[in-house]
Steps between C-alpha positions, in 0.01 A plus 500: 500500500501125467506302820824327581485121514437383851756279668389149556655486848710197405876514539688443179793260565835671475837352418592539868195300606589234244857484629375469858276209402783325316736554794229370730478182294874447540474568874229234502756251366731585791217459752409162353860380528535627855179326597262760639428871532581483870846353437563748219400786730744389768779480243419844355452653845137599441155357563345233283234756402773728362645217290150420373463862383835477317394176338165643394659816357324725751812654652864545405745250647819659641827389347635344822184293533538373143864410565410298810226312318736422213772373734253275683334362187804465273365744241716737300468861612530612138215271396291612795547868421469485122366160398804463272765231509525169690247466779727314743810644659822320591386504864243228558275432797445159650139511373583536132774250422430187294578153629806315377464198274593277795226654716241465223582129473470454877864402546682561832568868555814467713750491218784711358378656179714628216523861613662594168150496352372751758573870490725589792344846509147366544398600852195348668316718752377251762220616733565493874187409694398637838515150650733371770541126460561345838812301571391505863164508672299600192344819369150557370467515121280809505659737251662432163544854372795581276729730697778536246702343223844337494698471177675177397661389176268263318791261437574488873140417592490219247837375628339469845218298344245781526247575230535881489135541406395357837773638727412675825696618802390460862673556833582229752421546868651278769786251534344157451679463163840617631775465375340466156299819548548783747242727658392776254659332198323567171423185302423453132194282448394337174121499527459288186590198715195408707585138572788327677767374262786437743611574858582862425370807680143609434282795593173357627179628651365281778238587758502865394879525542772558241792264563833417337579132565643188348227262392522123525235262369420175678356179360191530720409826323610729780726802449776616733594868526861480612721766661880509455578646843470186711772625737266764644208263534285590201283191446366356178125507442319204349181574309258211480340410167164617635643850560678547166212713372633781722849481345580711193837496322565863407827430320853365525771709666793512257723780629554754773629851556674542838648786698871498577 
């Protein structure tokens, strides 16, 4: 009897393996848009190692995990599952939106745009960071994890003067900016603005603290961090030109979400 051919020991790729690899490549697109495996893992409710295995085609991604990644990255669930059809969904994230023509030309962002040219159904999922910006004594800027998402109409964000691609939400702590801002208000920050353009509100990092203050520039090169609540004795702080290296403009505060 003739000997049967011996198996080589190599695994022949199957259609399932091929599909897993292709799905993994699409998951990789979502991870790239979200920014990191760690952030993608938090969104999907698993570890970053688990997301890496999905991306590499080594394990099957559960449907609810795929849905969460699609919602956070603005990808179409149909495209993610099948590779067919438009890649982007109607729901966009703040990381994936293009700049307007005005923003590309460097024109002022605080302007009323023609919202008729923007889809009213386009929802931007803005990340909320685990940062409490002090409107009081100051809080350490030690953790900037994403702890959730808040949905806003793209047209509304642009109406407020916010570039949706760079929108973030942080919470205010303290009363130094009262009555403009209350304790535990959520504020919308446009992080594409990293320099002072007017006497508006800004989120700044100074001396290891995250602060929300008005910023005033002086002719001598100094910068004043000003509080609105003068009635309760919250003083302004003047930063000398020699200390400006410790001051970082995180973004301009363009809107708030308050409790009733």
